[in-house]
C-alpha positions in Angstrom: -1.4 15.3 20.9 1.0 12.3 21.6 0.9 10.2 18.5 3.8 7.8 18.2 4.1 6.2 14.9 2.2 3.0 14.3 5.4 0.9 13.4 6.7 1.3 16.9 3.8 -0.9 18.4 4.2 -3.1 15.3 8.0 -3.6 16.0 7.3 -4.2 19.8 4.9 -7.0 19.0 7.2 -8.9 16.6 4.6 -8.3 13.8 7.0 -6.0 11.8 9.5 -8.7 11.6 7.0 -11.1 10.2 6.0 -8.5 7.6 9.6 -8.3 6.5 9.6 -12.2 5.9 6.3 -12.1 3.9 7.9 -9.1 1.8 11.0 -11.3 1.1 8.8 -14.1 -0.3 7.3 -11.7 -2.6 10.7 -11.0 -4.0 11.2 -14.6 -4.9 9.0 -14.2 -7.8 8.5 -10.5 -7.6 4.8 -9.2 -7.7 5.9 -6.0 -5.5 4.2 -3.9 -8.2 1.5 -4.4 -10.9 4.0 -5.3 -13.4 4.2 -8.7 -11.9 7.5 -9.5 -13.6 7.8 -12.7 -11.4 11.7 -12.2 -11.4 13.6 -13.7 -8.5 15.1 -10.4 -7.2 16.5 -12.2 -4.2 19.1 -13.6 -6.7 19.8 -10.1 -7.8 18.1 -10.6 -11.2 16.7 -7.4 -12.6 12.9 -7.0 -12.7 11.0 -4.6 -15.3 12.0 -1.8 -12.9 15.6 -2.7 -13.8 16.3 -3.2 -10.1 17.7 -6.1 -8.3 17.9 -7.0 -4.6 19.5 -4.2 -2.8 17.8 -0.8 -2.6 19.3 2.2 -4.4 19.4 5.4 -2.7 20.0 8.2 -5.2 19.7 11.1 -2.6 18.5 11.8 0.7 18.1 15.3 2.2 15.7 17.5 4.3 13.2 18.5 1.6 11.1 21.7 1.9 9.1 21.3 -1.3 6.5 19.0 -0.1 3.0 20.2 1.0 3.4 22.7 4.0 1.9 20.2 6.5 4.6 17.8 5.7 7.7 19.9 5.2 6.9 22.2 8.1 10.0 24.2 9.4 12.6 21.3 9.6 11.7 19.7 6.2 10.5 16.1 5.3 13.4 13.6 5.5 13.1 12.6 1.9 14.9 9.4 0.6 14.9 9.3 -3.2 15.1 5.9 -4.6 16.7 5.1 -7.9 14.9 3.5 -10.8 11.2 3.2 -11.1 8.5 0.8 -12.1 7.0 3.5 -14.7 8.8 4.9 -17.5 7.0 8.5 -17.8 8.4 10.3 -20.7 7.9 13.6 -18.7 9.5 12.4 -15.4 11.1 15.4 -13.8 13.4 12.8 -11.7 14.4 11.0 -15.0 18.1 11.5 -14.1 17.7 9.0 -11.3 14.6 7.1 -12.3 15.6 6.0 -15.8 19.4 5.8 -15.6 19.8 2.3 -14.1 23.3 1.8 -15.2 24.5 4.8 -13.2 22.1 4.3 -10.3 23.4 0.8 -9.8 26.3 2.4 -8.3 24.1 3.9 -5.5 23.1 0.5 -4.2 23.0 0.4 -0.3 22.7 -2.3 2.2 19.6 -2.8 4.2 21.6 -1.6 7.3 22.9 1.5 5.6 19.3 2.5 4.4 18.2 2.2 8.2 21.2 4.4 9.1 20.1 7.1 6.6 16.6 7.2 8.2 18.3 7.8 11.6 20.5 10.5 10.1 17.5 12.3 8.7 15.7 12.1 12.1 18.9 13.4 13.7 18.7 16.4 11.5 15.3 17.0 13.2 13.2 16.2 9.9 9.6 15.8 10.7 9.2 12.5 8.9 10.8 10.0 6.7 9.5 10.4 3.1 10.0 7.2 1.0 10.0 8.7 -2.6 9.3 6.3 -5.3 9.5 3.3 -2.9 7.1 1.0 -4.9 9.8 -1.2 -6.6 11.9 -1.5 -3.3 8.9 -1.6 -1.2 9.8 -5.2 0.2 13.4 -4.2 0.8 12.4 -0.9 2.6 10.3 -2.8 5.0 13.5 -4.7 6.3 15.3 -1.4 6.7 12.4 0.1 8.6 12.5 -2.8 10.9 16.3 -2.3 11.5 15.8 1.5 12.0 13.0 0.9 14.6 15.4 -1.4 16.4 18.0 1.6 16.4 15.5 4.2 17.6 13.6 5.5 14.7 10.7 7.4 16.1 9.2 9.7 13.4 6.3 9.0 10.9 7.0 7.4 7.6 5.4 8.8 4.4 4.9 6.4 1.6 5.1 8.7 -1.5 4.5 6.7 -4.6 3.5 7.0 -8.4 0.0 5.1 -7.5 1.0 2.0 -9.4 1.2 0.0 -6.4 0.4 -3.7 -5.4 -2.4 -4.0 -3.0 -0.7 -7.0 -1.7 2.4 -5.0 -0.7 0.4 -2.2 0.7 -1.3 -4.4 3.2 2.2 -5.2 4.5 2.6 -1.4 5.1 -0.5 -1.2 7.3 0.5 0.6 10.5 4.0 0.9 9.0 3.4 4.0 6.9 1.2 6.3 8.8 1.0 8.9 5.9 0.3 7.9 2.1 1.1 10.4 -0.5 0.3 8.8 -3.8 0.2 10.3 -7.3 -3.0 9.7 -9.2 -1.6 10.5 -12.6 -4.3 9.5 -15.0 -8.0 8.9 -15.2 -7.4 7.0 -18.4 -5.3 3.8 -18.9 -4.7 4.6 -22.6 -2.7 7.6 -21.5 -0.9 5.7 -18.8 0.2 3.3 -21.6 1.3 6.1 -24.0 3.2 8.2 -21.6 4.2 5.9 -18.7 4.5 2.7 -20.6 2.4 0.5 -18.2 -0.8 -1.3 -18.6 -4.0 -0.4 -16.8 -2.6 2.3 -14.7 -6.1 3.8 -13.8 -7.5 0.5 -12.7 -4.4 -0.3 -10.7 -4.2 3.0 -9.1 -7.8 2.9 -8.0 -7.2 -0.4 -6.2 -4.0 0.9 -4.6 -5.5 4.3 -3.4 -8.6 2.5 -2.1 -6.4 0.4 0.1 -4.5 3.3 1.4 -7.7 5.1 2.2 -9.1 1.9 3.9 -5.9 2.1 6.1 -5.9 5.6 7.2 -9.3 7.1 6.4 -10.0 10.6 5.1 -9.0 12.6 8.2 -5.5 14.1 8.6 -4.2 13.8 12.1 -1.9 16.7 13.2 0.8 17.0 15.9 2.3 20.6 16.3 0.7 21.6 13.0 2.5 18.7 11.1 0.5 15.8 9.7 1.4 12.5 11.3 -1.2 10.2 9.9 -3.5 10.4 6.8 -3.9 10.4 3.2 -3.0 13.1 0.6 -3.6 12.4 -3.1 -1.5 14.4 -5.7 -2.7 15.1 -9.2 -0.5 16.7 -11.7 -2.5 18.5 -14.3 -1.2 17.7 -17.8 -1.5 19.7 -21.1 -4.6 19.0 -23.2 -6.5 17.3 -20.6 -4.4 14.1 -20.7 -4.5 13.5 -16.9 -8.3 13.1 -17.2 -8.9 15.0 -14.0 -12.6 14.4 -13.9 -12.4 10.7 -13.9 -9.9 10.9 -11.0 -11.8 13.3 -9.1 -15.2 11.4 -9.6 -13.6 8.2 -8.3 -12.3 10.0 -5.2 -15.6 11.7 -4.4 -17.9 8.8 -5.2 -15.9 5.7 -4.3 -13.8 7.0 -1.5 -14.7 10.3 0.4 -15.2 13.9 -0.7 -13.3 14.7 2.5 -10.0 13.3 1.3 -7.3 16.0 0.9 -6.2 16.7 -2.7 -3.0 18.4 -3.9 -3.5 19.8 -7.2 -0.1 20.6 -9.0 0.5 23.1 -11.9 4.3 22.4 -11.9 4.3 20.3 -15.2 7.0 21.2 -17.6 8.3 19.2 -20.6 11.4 17.4 -19.7 13.1 14.0 -20.2 11.5 12.8 -23.5 8.3 15.0 -23.5 9.5 17.4 -26.1 9.1 14.8 -28.7 5.4 14.3 -28.0 3.4 17.0 -29.6 0.6 16.7 -26.9 2.7 17.2 -23.8 5.6 19.4 -25.2 4.6 22.5 -23.5 3.5 23.8 -20.0 -0.1 23.9 -19.1 -2.3 26.7 -20.0 -4.2 28.9 -17.3 -7.4 27.8 -18.9 -6.5 24.3 -18.4 -5.5 24.6 -14.8 -8.6 26.6 -14.0 -10.9 23.8 -15.6 -9.3 21.3 -13.2 -9.9 23.6 -10.2 -13.6 23.9 -11.3 -13.7 20.1 -11.2 -12.8 20.2 -7.6 -15.8 22.3 -7.0 -18.0 20.2 -9.2 -17.3 17.0 -6.9 -17.3 19.0 -3.6 -13.6 18.2 -3.1 -12.9 21.1 -0.6 -9.9 19.9 1.3 -6.3 20.2 0.1 -3.8 22.5 -1.8 -3.5 24.1 -5.1 -0.1 25.1 -6.3 0.4 28.7 -7.8 -0.1 28.6 -11.5 3.7 29.6 -12.1 4.9 26.6 -10.2 6.4 25.1 -13.4 9.3 27.4 -12.7 10.1 25.7 -9.4 10.6 22.2 -8.2 13.0 21.3 -11.0 15.6 18.9 -9.6 19.2 18.6 -10.7 20.4 15.2 -9.4 23.6 15.4 -11.5 24.7 18.6 -10.2 23.9 18.2 -6.5 22.5 14.9 -4.9 22.7 16.3 -1.6 20.2 19.0 -2.3 18.8 18.5 -5.9 16.0 20.9 -5.4 18.3 23.7 -4.2 16.2 24.5 -1.2 17.9 26.3 1.7 18.9 23.7 4.3 
């Protein structure tokens, strides 16, 4: 199947450039995520995400730890953005997501970010994976425009924590062909307690509904690699703290039971999690099996399930090797 990324047509029509201008306006009084801090980031003032104007690229590499239909044989071309609009006390990427004084040193120009996208394409990556893009979503649009001008021609994955602005996501319509959001909590009280943001569940529902409305519930493949569609990730937390039933009920009843779900068992207590008795351990087999049973209850048949022992893998070490923090063979 010949399936050129949607942003190519958007670029050719001039509409992609128009999107960059609208995104820049949002940064004048930043509402690029539900924190709505109203900071003028075009003046390089720090928002609640502790980020200014220039994007921060903490690492970029072919990545082989995504879902098989995204990583393929050549890897997803992942760009890991520094800082975050959440403060998850169990974040496995905390070395780059919650270390803003150090990560500021990794600011790059819009032109350099576009070049990075081309570098990953030249390494034969199947796609460009924007990892934790939300707080730089406006800036990334400008770099995608520049990269398209320079010859970028592989799909873009918007891989976010789910705490996204619908207004900003609308600017990504036909820019990102693949959405890969986390759906962390089915209860906003836990979002507040463990990720330090208000109304996570409510905002995530709105954001993921917008993603669904843009790309639907079908995955489109080219050479066995997904080139368009939505995959929702759900990380199982100890003691049922991710409230999987509320998450799955929303997906099945308000979106579509055909949506692909990626259920993850890789949780391990890192960052500040050891200080919280409810999440200071890995999950139990019974907890994971309960979540898998819920998939059947809500007739969610499509997707992937990690092996239960996955907490022993996917542990990045950005401070040791930013070129390959997950230690996959490249």
